[in-house]
Every structure is written in structure tokens, then in C-alpha cells.
N, C-alpha and C positions, 0 to 999 in steps of 0.2 A: 309447850303443852297447850297454850291458848289456841294456837292455829289448829292443832289436832282436834280440840274440843269444838271449835267452830266448824271444821270439816264434818265431824260426826253429826252436829246439829243440822248442817246443810243437807246431809244425806237422809234426814228424817228420823234420826235416832233421838227420841225424846224420853229417855229413861230417867228414873229418879236419881240415879247416881251421877247423871250428867247435868240435870237442870232442876230448878224448883220454881214453880209459879209464885209470884209475889201477890199477896192479898191486898185487897182494896184497890181503889182507882178504877178508871174506866178504860185503861189502855193496854191491859193484859201484858204486863212486863214480866220477865223471867230473870233469874240469876243463875249463873253457872260458875263453878270454881275455875280459877286460872290454873291451879295445879290439882289439889285434892280438897275435900271439904274441910279438913282440919288445918287451921292456921294458915290458910291460903287466901289470896285476894279473890275477888269476885268480878265478873263482868255482867253488866245489866244489858239485856237485849230484848228484842221484840220481833215477832213474826208479823209482817205487814204485806199488803198487796200494793205493788208499785207498777207504774208503767215502764216498760223496757223498750227503748227505741231499737235495740238490736233485733228483738223478735216482733216488734210492732204490735205489742199487746201487753196485757197485764200478767204479772207473775208474782209468786210469793218470794219475799226477800227476808233476810235476817238483818235487822238494823242493830248494830252494835252501838249502844248509847254511851256507856261509861265503864271505865276500869276502876275498881276500888282496891286499894292496897290492903284493906282490912275489912272484916265483916261489919265492924262498927260503922263504917262509912256508907253502908248500903242504904239506910233510911234517908240520909241527906241526899244521896245521889238520886234516889227514886223521886224525891220531891222536886229536885231540879229538872229531871227528865219530864215529869208530868207538867211542870210549869212551862217548859219549852213546847211540849205537845199542845197544851191549851192555847198558848200564844199563836202557834202555827194555825190552829183551827180558827181562831178569831180573825187572823189576817185573811184566811181563805174566804170566810163568810163575808167579811167587809169588802173584799175585792169583788166577790160575786154580786153583792148588793150594789156596788158602784157601777159595775158593768151592766147590770139589769136596769138601773136608773138611767144610765146614759143611752141605752138602746131604746127605752121607752120615750125619752125626751126627743130623740130624733124622729120618732114616728108621730108626734103630736101634730095635728093639722089645724 
């Protein structure tokens, strides 16, 4: 059932019976049921734009972040995903700052 739900999402089907946008946070995470909404696990996912070397360009992708066995696990899973995303952004910003600093140092006369 999980694979079928992912296929439906990949084909652009974003109906309320298939997904729910999670509130709060800056990363626009969503949850979907592994089976159905009652008594089923959930998966946390996100639509993102990533570079694809196959098409040599950018494309929308579905990032599957976490599988939760129960609905009660969703809040903790979202906090973990947001923490990972923040750390990733911080690393990218730090790397860009280091690269910019090294390129300006080599140009000083």
C-alpha cells in the first residue's frame, strides 16, 4: 500500500484522502497513511526541487523522510526531520562562506 500511495503522489494526486499538510515549521512537510487513516502508520514526506544528473537539470522530487508506526510518533518524527533539514542548511551556508572567503583570499594583491 505504501508503494501505491507514493506512486499516486508522484503522479500529482494530492487529495485530502491521500495526504495532509503538517502545520508549523518552514519546510512544508506532509504526512500520508501507510494503509488508511484509521489505525495505520504514517510516512512523512516533502516535495522538493533537486538537481537530476540524468536530465541535467532541476526537477521536483518526493523526499520520503520517515516511516512512523503509529500516529503518536508523527510529532517526534517531524521534529527530527526539521532538525536534520536545519543542520543541512547550516552546513551549506558554512560551506558557501568558506568557499567565498577562500576565493577572495586568493585575489588579494
